[in-house]
N, C-alpha and C positions, 0 to 999 in steps of 0.2 A: 475771278468774277465770271468769266465765260464758262468755266466749269460748273459754277453754281447755277447759272441759268440753264445750262444743258441738263443738269441733274434735276432741276425743278420741272423742266419740260418732260423728261422721261418719267418722273414720278406722277405728274399730272396725267400723262397718257396712260400709264399703268392703272391708275385709279379709275380713269374714265372708261377704259376697256373692261376693267373688272366690274364696275357698276353696270355697264351696258350689257355685259354677258349675263349678269344676275337678272337684269330686267327682261332680257330675251327669254331666259329660262323660266322666269315667273310667268311671263305672258304665255309661253307654250304650256306650262302646267295648268294655268287658268283655262286655256282653250280646251285642254284634254279633260278637265273637270266638267266643263260645260257639256261636252259630248257624253261623258259618263252620266251626268244628271239627266240628259235627254233620254238615254237608254234606260236609266233607272225608273223614270216616270212611265215610260212605255211598258216596261216589265210589270210594274205595279198595275197598270191599266189592264194589260193582257191577263194577268192573274185574277182580276176581279170582274171585269166587264161581262163575261157570259154568265156569271153566277148571280142569279136572282133567287133570293131565299124567300120561303113562304112560311107563314104561320097562321093558324086559325085562332082567332080571338072571338069567342062567344058566337056572334052572328055574322062575322065578316072574315075575309081573307086579307092578310097583309103581305104584300110583296115588298122586298127591300133590296137595295144594292148599294155598293160603295163606288165613288168616283174620285179621281184625283185631279181632274182638270188638266190644263196645259200650263197654268201659271205656277211658277216657283221662283224662289230667290236662292242664290248661292254665293258663297264667298270662299276664298282660298287664303289661308294664313300660313306664314312661314313659322317653323318651329326651330328650336335650338338643337334638335337631334339630327345627326348625320344620316342615320338609318331611315328616318322618317322625316324628311325635311319640310313637308307640308301637311296640313290637314285641310279637308274640304268640308264645308258646312252646307247642307241642303235643307231648305225649308219649303214646305208645301202644306196644302190643306186637304185633309181627308173629309169628304162629304158623304153623308149617308142620306139616301132618298127612300121614301116609302110611298106606297099606294094602297088604298083600302077599297075593297069592293065586296059584293055579296057572293061572287064566284072567283075561283082562282084565275080563270082566263081574263076576267075584267080587271082584276088586280094587276095582272101582268101587263095589260095594255096601258094602265095609268089613268089619269095623269099622276106623275110622281112629284112629291114635294120634298124639298131639302129639310131634314129635321135636325141634323147635327153637323156642325163644322168643327173639326178637331185639328188644331195646328200641330204639325209634326216637324221635328228637327232630327236630322240624321247627320252623324259625323263620320267621315271616312279618312283614312290615312293613305298618303302617297308613299309607297315603299317599293324599292327596286324598279323605279321607272313606271309604275302603274298604280291606279287607285284600287284599294282593297275593300272588299265588301265585308 
């Protein structure tokens, strides 16, 4: 009887420690994906923000640019694969803004109006301890 209770305690502790280790790993992976997402959004902004495109449409100039904002959602899911134990899902909105005026300079100054909002979903794989692009 004493042996059975000791065995049960050992098994309980082994399962508890195993589950806790998995939870700690998951929390660390989620935290690293949050950092990855912040960096990804900043990269997208940096790639687009200085670029204002122009087009001449009949009697007006149209200036346009794309923005990604600061808001996004993310989630991390465990997979059944040892080589890629997690996937990360990043969701954000790509917003296109335009301004129309009779000169290029006035179009550049705005005001800009949001004309299109496109939801974007990107999926990333966690492989060899880091998130892959």
